[in-house]
C-alpha positions in Angstrom: 23.3 5.5 4.7 25.0 5.2 8.2 26.5 1.9 8.9 28.5 0.6 11.8 31.5 -0.7 11.8 30.5 -4.1 10.9 28.5 -3.0 7.9 25.0 -3.0 9.9 22.6 0.1 8.5 21.1 2.4 11.4 17.5 2.6 11.0 15.3 5.5 13.3 12.3 4.6 14.9 12.8 1.3 16.1 10.5 1.5 19.1 7.7 -0.7 19.6 5.8 0.6 16.8 8.0 -0.8 14.5 7.9 -4.0 15.5 11.0 -4.3 18.3 10.4 -5.9 21.1 9.3 -3.3 24.3 11.5 -0.8 25.0 13.5 -1.5 21.5 15.7 -4.2 23.2 16.4 -7.1 21.3 14.8 -10.1 23.1 17.5 -11.6 25.2 19.7 -8.8 25.7 22.0 -6.6 23.9 24.2 -7.5 21.0 27.1 -6.4 20.0 29.2 -5.4 16.7 30.1 -8.7 14.7 34.0 -7.2 14.9 34.1 -6.4 18.4 35.2 -9.8 19.7 33.7 -10.9 23.0 30.0 -9.4 23.7 27.8 -8.9 26.8 25.7 -12.2 25.9 28.9 -14.6 25.6 29.1 -14.2 21.4 32.0 -14.0 20.2 33.1 -13.0 16.4 36.5 -12.7 14.4 38.1 -9.6 16.2 38.9 -6.4 13.3 38.1 -9.2 10.5 34.3 -8.2 10.0 35.1 -4.7 8.5 37.6 -5.8 6.5 35.8 -9.0 4.8 32.8 -7.3 4.4 33.7 -5.3 1.5 32.2 -5.1 -1.8 34.1 -8.1 -3.2 33.8 -10.3 -0.1 29.6 -9.6 -0.4 29.3 -10.3 -4.1 31.7 -13.4 -3.5 29.0 -15.0 -0.8 26.1 -14.4 -2.8 27.5 -16.3 -5.6 28.5 -18.7 -3.5 24.8 -18.8 -1.7 22.8 -18.6 -5.0 24.8 -21.8 -6.1 23.6 -23.7 -2.9 20.4 -22.3 -3.0 19.8 -23.9 -6.6 21.4 -27.0 -5.8 19.5 -27.7 -2.8 16.0 -27.1 -4.7 16.8 -28.3 -7.9 17.4 -31.8 -6.2 14.1 -31.1 -4.4 11.9 -31.2 -7.6 14.3 -32.9 -9.9 12.9 -36.1 -9.2 9.4 -35.2 -10.0 10.0 -35.4 -13.8 12.2 -38.2 -13.7 10.1 -40.6 -11.6 8.9 -43.4 -14.3 12.6 -43.5 -15.4 13.7 -44.1 -11.7 11.2 -46.8 -11.0 11.8 -48.6 -14.6 15.2 -48.6 -13.9 15.0 -50.2 -10.5 12.3 -52.3 -11.9 9.3 -51.1 -9.5 5.7 -50.5 -10.5 5.1 -47.5 -8.1 1.0 -47.4 -8.8 1.0 -50.7 -7.8 -1.3 -50.5 -4.1 1.7 -51.9 -2.2 4.4 -49.6 -3.4 2.9 -46.0 -3.6 4.5 -45.8 0.0 7.7 -46.0 -1.9 6.5 -43.2 -4.7 5.5 -40.7 -1.8 8.7 -40.8 -0.1 10.5 -40.3 -3.0 8.4 -37.4 -4.0 8.1 -36.0 -0.1 11.1 -37.5 1.5 13.4 -34.7 0.7 11.3 -32.0 1.6 10.3 -33.5 5.1 13.4 -33.8 6.1 14.6 -30.4 4.7 11.6 -28.7 6.9 12.4 -30.8 10.0 16.1 -30.2 10.0 16.7 -26.6 9.0 16.0 -24.8 12.1 18.0 -26.5 14.2 20.9 -26.6 11.4 20.3 -23.0 11.5 21.0 -22.7 15.3 23.9 -25.1 15.2 25.0 -21.9 12.7 24.8 -19.3 15.4 26.7 -21.5 17.5 29.9 -23.0 15.8 29.9 -20.5 12.7 27.4 -20.0 9.9 30.2 -20.4 7.1 31.5 -23.8 8.9 27.7 -25.7 8.8 27.3 -24.1 5.2 30.4 -25.9 4.1 29.9 -28.9 5.7 26.4 -28.9 3.9 27.7 -29.0 0.3 30.3 -31.5 1.6 27.3 -34.1 3.0 25.2 -33.0 0.2 27.6 -34.1 -2.6 28.3 -37.5 -0.4 24.6 -38.4 -0.6 24.5 -37.2 -4.6 27.1 -39.9 -5.2 25.5 -42.9 -3.6 22.4 -42.3 -5.6 23.5 -42.8 -9.0 25.2 -46.4 -8.2 22.3 -48.0 -6.8 23.0 -51.9 -7.1 19.8 -52.9 -6.1 16.2 -53.4 -7.8 13.1 -53.3 -6.7 11.8 -52.3 -2.7 15.2 -52.4 -1.6 16.2 -50.2 -4.7 13.8 -47.6 -3.6 14.6 -47.8 0.2 18.5 -47.0 -0.8 17.4 -44.2 -2.8 15.2 -42.6 -0.5 17.9 -43.1 2.4 20.7 -41.5 0.3 18.1 -38.7 -0.7 17.9 -38.1 3.1 21.6 -37.8 3.5 21.2 -35.5 0.1 18.4 -33.5 2.2 20.2 -33.2 5.1 22.9 -30.9 3.4 20.7 -29.3 1.5 18.9 -28.5 4.7 22.7 -27.1 6.1 22.7 -24.7 2.9 19.2 -23.4 3.1 19.2 -22.8 6.7 22.8 -21.1 6.6 22.5 -19.2 3.3 20.3 -16.5 4.2 22.1 -15.7 7.1 25.7 -15.4 5.6 24.0 -13.1 3.0 22.6 -11.1 6.0 26.2 -10.9 7.8 27.6 -9.8 4.4 25.3 -7.2 3.6 24.6 -3.9 4.6 21.0 -3.8 5.4 20.5 -1.1 2.6 21.5 -4.1 0.1 20.0 -7.0 1.6 16.8 -6.9 -0.2 18.7 -6.9 -3.7 21.0 -10.0 -2.3 18.1 -11.9 -1.1 15.7 -10.9 -4.4 18.6 -12.9 -5.9 19.0 -15.9 -3.7 15.1 -16.3 -3.3 14.9 -16.7 -7.3 17.4 -19.2 -7.4 15.6 -21.2 -4.7 12.5 -20.8 -6.3 13.5 -21.1 -9.6 15.8 -24.6 -8.7 12.2 -26.1 -8.3 11.2 -25.2 -12.2 15.0 -26.0 -13.1 14.9 -29.4 -11.3 11.3 -30.4 -13.7 13.0 -29.9 -16.9 16.8 -31.1 -16.0 14.9 -34.1 -14.5 12.8 -34.9 -18.0 15.7 -34.0 -20.2 18.4 -36.3 -18.0 15.9 -39.2 -17.2 15.5 -39.2 -21.2 19.0 -40.4 -21.5 19.6 -42.4 -18.3 18.1 -42.0 -14.7 21.2 -42.4 -13.0 22.5 -39.0 -14.9 19.3 -37.3 -12.6 21.7 -38.3 -9.7 24.8 -37.5 -11.2 24.4 -34.1 -12.3 24.6 -33.0 -8.5 28.2 -34.5 -8.0 30.2 -31.9 -9.7 28.3 -29.3 -8.3 28.6 -30.5 -4.6 32.2 -30.8 -5.0 32.8 -28.3 -6.6 30.6 -25.8 -4.3 32.0 -27.4 -1.2 35.9 -26.5 -2.3 34.6 -23.1 -3.8 33.0 -22.1 -0.4 35.6 -23.7 1.7 38.2 -21.0 0.1 36.3 -18.1 -0.4 33.8 -18.1 2.2 34.6 -16.3 5.9 33.1 -16.2 9.2 32.1 -12.4 9.5 28.9 -13.0 11.9 28.6 -13.5 15.5 28.8 -16.8 16.9 27.4 -17.5 20.4 28.7 -20.8 22.0 25.9 -22.3 24.1 24.6 -25.7 24.7 22.8 -27.6 22.5 19.3 -27.8 23.3 18.5 -31.4 23.0 15.2 -31.6 24.5 13.9 -28.9 22.2 15.4 -30.4 19.0 14.1 -34.0 19.8 10.6 -32.5 20.1 10.5 -30.2 17.6 11.6 -33.2 15.0 9.0 -35.6 16.5 6.5 -33.0 16.3 6.7 -32.2 12.6 7.9 -35.5 11.4 4.9 -36.9 12.7 2.6 -34.1 11.6 4.2 -33.9 8.3 4.1 -37.7 7.8 0.7 -37.9 9.3 -0.3 -35.6 6.2 1.4 -37.5 3.4 -0.2 -40.5 4.3 -3.9 -39.0 4.5 -3.8 -39.1 0.6 -3.6 -42.9 0.8 -7.0 -44.8 0.4 -8.0 -46.3 3.9 -10.6 -48.8 4.7 -12.9 -48.4 1.6 -12.6 -44.5 1.8 -11.0 -42.6 -1.1 -8.2 -41.0 1.4 -6.8 -41.7 4.8 -7.8 -39.3 7.2 -9.9 -41.9 9.1 -6.4 -43.7 9.9 -5.4 -44.3 13.1 -1.7 -43.9 12.2 -2.5 -40.6 10.1 -4.8 -39.4 13.3 -1.9 -40.4 15.7 0.5 -38.7 13.4 -1.3 -35.5 13.2 -2.7 -35.0 16.6 0.4 -36.4 18.2 2.7 -34.2 16.1 0.4 -31.4 17.0 0.7 -32.3 20.6 4.7 -32.8 20.3 4.9 -29.2 19.1 2.9 -27.8 22.1 5.2 -29.7 24.0 8.6 -27.9 22.3 6.9 -24.4 22.5 7.0 -25.2 26.4 10.3 -26.3 26.7 11.4 -23.3 24.5 10.4 -21.2 26.9 12.1 -23.0 30.0 15.6 -23.5 28.6 18.6 -21.2 29.1 19.6 -21.4 25.1 16.5 -22.5 23.2 16.6 -23.8 19.8 14.7 -20.9 18.6 14.3 -17.9 21.2 10.1 -17.8 21.0 10.6 -13.9 22.1 11.3 -13.1 18.6 7.9 -13.8 17.9 7.4 -10.5 19.9 9.4 -8.4 17.1 6.5 -7.3 15.0 8.2 -7.2 11.8 9.5 -10.8 12.5 6.2 -12.6 13.6 4.3 -10.9 10.7 6.5 -12.0 8.1 7.1 -15.6 9.3 3.4 -16.2 9.2 2.9 -14.5 5.7 5.4 -16.8 4.8 4.0 -19.9 5.9 0.5 -19.1 4.5 1.9 -18.0 1.4 3.6 -21.0 1.1 0.4 -23.4 1.8 -1.0 -21.4 -1.1 1.5 -21.7 -3.8 3.2 -25.2 -3.2 0.7 -27.4 -4.0 -0.5 -25.4 -6.7 2.4 -26.6 -8.6 1.5 -29.9 -8.4 -2.0 -29.1 -9.6 -0.9 -27.0 -13.0 1.3 -30.0 -13.6 -1.5 -32.4 -13.4 -3.6 -30.2 -15.8 -0.8 -29.8 -18.4 -0.3 -33.7 -17.9 -3.3 -35.0 -17.5 -5.4 -33.1 -19.9 -4.0 -29.9 -22.0 -0.7 -32.0 -23.2 -2.8 -35.1 -24.5 -5.3 -33.2 -26.1 -2.5 -31.2 -28.0 -1.1 -34.4 -29.3 1.8 -35.1 -27.0 2.0 -38.5 -25.9 1.6 -39.1 -21.8 5.4 -40.5 -21.7 6.4 -36.6 -22.9 3.9 -34.7 -20.9 6.1 -34.6 -17.7 9.0 -32.6 -19.6 6.6 -30.3 -21.4 4.9 -29.8 -18.6 8.5 -28.2 -17.1 8.8 -26.5 -20.3 5.1 -24.8 -20.5 5.2 -23.7 -17.0 8.7 -21.4 -17.6 6.5 -18.4 -17.8 5.7 -18.8 -13.8 9.7 -19.2 -13.2 10.3 -16.5 -15.7 7.8 -14.1 -13.7 9.7 -14.6 -10.2 13.1 -14.2 -11.7 12.0 -10.7 -13.3 10.4 -9.5 -10.1 12.7 -10.9 -7.5 15.3 -8.8 -7.7 13.5 -5.8 -8.8 11.5 -5.5 -5.4 14.2 -6.8 -3.7 16.1 -3.7 -4.6 13.1 -1.3 -4.0 12.4 -2.7 -0.5 16.1 -1.8 0.1 14.9 1.9 -0.2 11.1 1.5 0.9 11.1 -1.2 3.1 9.0 -4.9 2.7 5.5 -4.0 3.4 3.7 -2.7 0.3 5.8 -4.9 -1.9 5.1 -8.1 -0.1 1.5 -7.3 0.9 1.1 -6.3 -3.0 2.8 -9.1 -4.3 0.7 -11.6 -2.6 -2.6 -10.0 -3.6 -0.7 -10.0 -7.5 -0.8 -13.8 -7.3 -4.5 -13.9 -5.7 -5.6 -11.9 -8.9 -3.8 -14.2 -11.1 -5.3 -17.3 -9.7 -8.8 -15.7 -9.7 -8.3 -15.3 -13.6 -7.0 -19.1 -13.8 -10.4 -19.9 -12.4 -11.8 -18.5 -15.2 -10.4 -20.1 -18.1 -11.6 -23.4 -19.9 -9.8 -26.8 -19.1 -8.7 -26.8 -22.7 -7.1 -23.2 -22.5 -5.6 -21.1 -25.2 -1.8 -21.3 -23.8 -1.1 -17.4 -24.6 -3.6 -16.8 -21.7 -2.7 -19.4 -19.4 1.2 -18.3 -19.6 0.3 -14.5 -19.0 -1.7 -15.7 -15.9 1.1 -17.7 -14.7 4.0 -15.2 -15.5 1.7 -12.8 -13.3 1.5 -15.8 -10.5 5.2 -15.9 -10.7 5.9 -12.2 -10.5 3.6 -11.9 -7.4 5.5 -14.6 -5.6 8.8 -12.7 -6.5 7.5 -9.5 -5.2 6.3 -11.0 -2.1 9.6 -13.3 -1.6 12.5 -10.9 -2.0 11.5 -8.3 0.5 9.9 -10.7 3.0 12.6 -12.3 3.4 15.0 -9.5 3.5 12.5 -7.9 5.8 12.6 -10.9 8.3 16.3 -11.1 8.4 16.7 -7.4 9.3 14.3 -8.0 12.1 16.5 -10.0 14.6 19.7 -9.6 16.2 22.7 -10.4 14.7 23.4 -13.6 17.0 20.4 -15.1 16.4 20.3 -15.1 12.6 20.9 -18.7 11.8 18.0 -19.6 13.7 15.9 -17.1 12.0 17.3 -18.0 8.7 16.2 -22.1 9.2 12.8 -21.0 10.5 12.3 -19.0 7.6 13.4 -22.4 5.6 11.1 -24.6 8.0 8.1 -22.6 7.4 8.4 -22.3 3.5 9.1 -26.3 3.4 6.5 -27.1 6.0 4.1 -24.9 4.0 5.4 -26.8 0.5 4.4 -30.2 2.4 1.0 -28.9 4.3 -0.3 -27.3 1.1 0.2 -30.7 -1.3 -1.5 -32.4 1.4 -4.4 -29.9 1.4 -4.6 -29.3 -2.3 -4.7 -33.1 -3.0 -7.4 -33.6 0.1 -9.6 -30.7 -1.8 -8.7 -32.0 -5.7 -9.6 -35.6 -4.4 -13.1 -34.4 -3.0 -13.6 -32.7 -5.8 -13.1 -35.6 -8.2 -14.8 -38.3 -5.8 -18.1 -35.9 -6.3 -18.2 -36.6 -9.9 -15.5 -38.9 -11.6 -16.8 -42.5 -10.6 -20.0 -42.0 -12.3 -17.9 -40.3 -15.3 -15.5 -42.8 -15.7 -18.0 -45.8 -15.3 -20.4 -44.3 -18.3 -17.6 -43.5 -20.2 -15.9 -46.9 -19.9 -19.1 -48.8 -20.8 -20.2 -46.8 -23.5 -16.7 -48.2 -25.1 -17.8 -51.7 -24.6 -16.2 -52.4 -20.9 -18.5 -54.7 -19.5 -20.7 -52.7 -16.5 -19.5 -54.5 -14.0 -16.0 -54.0 -14.3 -16.5 -50.5 -15.6 -18.1 -49.8 -12.3 -15.2 -51.3 -10.2 -12.7 -49.4 -11.8 -15.1 -46.0 -11.8 -15.4 -46.7 -7.9 -11.3 -46.6 -7.3 -9.9 -43.8 -5.3 -9.4 -40.9 -7.5 -5.7 -40.6 -6.3 -4.8 -43.7 -8.7 -5.7 -41.6 -11.8 -4.1 -38.6 -10.6 -0.5 -39.9 -9.7 -1.0 -42.0 -12.8 -1.3 -38.7 -14.8 1.2 -37.2 -12.9 3.8 -39.8 -13.6 3.0 -39.7 -17.5 1.3 -42.9 -17.7 -2.2 -43.3 -19.6 -4.5 -43.5 -16.5 -6.8 -45.4 -18.6 -4.3 -48.3 -19.9 -3.1 -48.5 -16.0 -6.3 -49.2 -14.7 -7.8 -51.4 -17.9 -4.7 -53.3 -18.0 -5.0 -56.0 -15.0 -8.4 -56.8 -16.0 -7.2 -58.0 -19.5 -10.6 -56.8 -20.8 -8.5 -54.7 -23.5 -7.7 -58.2 -25.4 -11.5 -58.6 -25.7 -12.3 -55.4 -27.3 -12.6 -54.2 -30.7 -9.4 -53.1 -31.9 -11.1 -49.3 -32.6 -12.3 -49.3 -29.0 -8.9 -50.0 -27.5 -7.1 -47.3 -29.6 -9.9 -44.8 -28.2 -9.9 -45.9 -24.6 -5.6 -45.8 -24.3 -5.2 -43.2 -26.7 -4.7 -39.2 -26.0 -8.1 -37.9 -26.0 -10.2 -40.1 -24.3 -9.2 -40.1 -20.5 -8.4 -36.1 -20.9 -11.8 -35.4 -22.5 -13.6 -37.6 -19.6 -11.8 -36.2 -17.1 -11.9 -32.6 -17.6 -15.5 -31.9 -16.2 -14.8 -33.6 -12.7 -10.7 -32.2 -12.7 -12.2 -28.5 -13.7 -14.9 -28.9 -10.5 -11.9 -29.8 -8.1 -9.5 -27.2 -9.4 -12.2 -24.3 -8.5 -12.0 -25.8 -5.4 -8.3 -25.6 -5.0 -7.8 -22.0 -6.5 -10.4 -20.7 -4.2 -8.7 -21.7 -1.3 -5.5 -20.8 -2.6 -7.0 -17.4 -3.0 -8.3 -17.0 0.4 -5.0 -17.8 1.6 -2.9 -15.5 -0.2 -5.5 -12.5 0.9 -5.1 -13.5 4.6 -1.4 -13.8 3.7 -1.5 -10.0 2.8 -3.3 -9.2 5.4 -1.0 -10.6 7.9 2.4 -9.2 6.1 0.6 -5.6 6.2 1.3 -5.7 9.9 4.7 -6.0 10.0 4.9 -1.9 10.4 7.1 0.4 8.6 10.6 -0.5 7.6 12.7 -2.1 10.5 16.6 -3.2 11.0 17.4 -4.5 14.4 20.2 -2.8 16.2 23.3 -4.6 16.3 25.3 -2.2 18.5 23.3 0.4 20.9 25.2 3.3 20.7 25.2 5.4 24.5 22.9 8.9 24.6 25.5 11.8 24.3 28.5 9.9 22.5 30.0 11.3 19.2 29.1 8.5 17.4 25.1 8.6 18.4 25.3 12.7 17.6 26.9 12.1 14.5 24.0 9.5 13.6 21.3 11.5 14.8 22.4 14.0 12.4 22.6 11.7 9.5 19.0 10.9 10.5 17.7 14.4 10.7 19.1 15.2 6.8 17.4 11.7 5.9 20.4 10.3 4.9 20.2 7.2 7.9 
């Protein structure tokens, strides 16, 4: 494989059929080597340092550091999911009280929403001011947020707002890490090794989501403050390590900040994601809030503002995100497949957790309060499948391209979800473990080659923006999927749960009027209770005071481990079928979109003039199959 001075592999066949912009030129003009100093576009890089720094030792140093950064950012996106009951007990706030549900939603979703909104902007700032500089600042801000969280001096709603506020600060640091890590790796590794590097990095990112589930459960069992303290040494140590070990080897493109683009994008995406989040809450007698003026205004207003953002980006000289990149087929197909795949798999993580916590684990003797930790443990095969397949598929895609591995991985995950449709609600764990392992393996087959293909397809001066866009589509897809799949699940439950719950409670001596009232409550309350490790029936009946008037045997049955899981298993399986069918359809569509990326494509970082010795040598290497 022939490489330019800055380590970029030269790949033949970069005309329009492989996904380049028309004529093979990069959108926005020619680019230059990262080590060439000034470029025709005003991009700058450290003269003479790129080839020297991009050696064997440096690239692996960059990989290890960015892997730590991705792990830290994604662990903290999920670590509070399992530990929320302990956190809310610590600040003396009941998250299931109707007036407090918004605090619960923001503790769950705030980190993801902030990350999704900021990553494109922070990636673009990395292009302008230096990706390593932004990455180092990200570790420092991440550590600052982590340092304030465990020392929350307040209780009640004020204590919740303290945690939400500093989680936003922590998410800002995490977004700086996620936005710039892939770009730093792309700068450090030659194109024929980026798939391997991206595979390891993507494994860290996805694994972090599941490691956070287990780590949060273990630490919260000791003290809820440890859930946040654990990030402090990682943040401080990572900041020091990255400051002394990472160097700017990529192109910097001095430009004015696109303030109008940044503002319209942030307002539009925040409004859209917040609208979808609040759509999960009951409104006006309905089980969900999709008729709420706030929700509708957020969704349609957010979409309108994102349309304005697209218009702005075609008019400014230095856009936050160059929409001309969408003319590169490899980029457009890869980023679109990323969004669809993220929507398909993101909310399913929550569905599997509720399946385990609300039904399967209690039926197998686990106390409700212990189910969050054990749900994380029983989902480890999903992570295992990803860890096994991610680096392998990345390495293979370096040799054969991303197209078939990415598309095939999505189809493998779709087949695994189809298998989950066929097993009963009270399943045999080995078959469940095999199916989620295969689902994880399919995700790994897709993620690493897809990320490498996206980053290979863009000009060097726009890698930060492309890296941020990749993270935005992943995070936005995750938030969208939670809204979509919870809506589908709640809609499925609403069709059968009210009558099932009413008759089940009445059969155990609960007066019919009370049983009917509880059965008519929005199903989201039961889902959140199961998700947080509370006994849903005890939560529903407790405020009525009826438990004090029932026989002890009936109270024991109603608040035991079996009554609610057996009661809800039928309605839940009905809703789960709807969710899985939707996910399978999205994965199949994403697989087809991924196929449109074309063959292996690496964007030229330096165009050699025809007839020069360098070009002749490159052509000779290509003819021998070594390029």
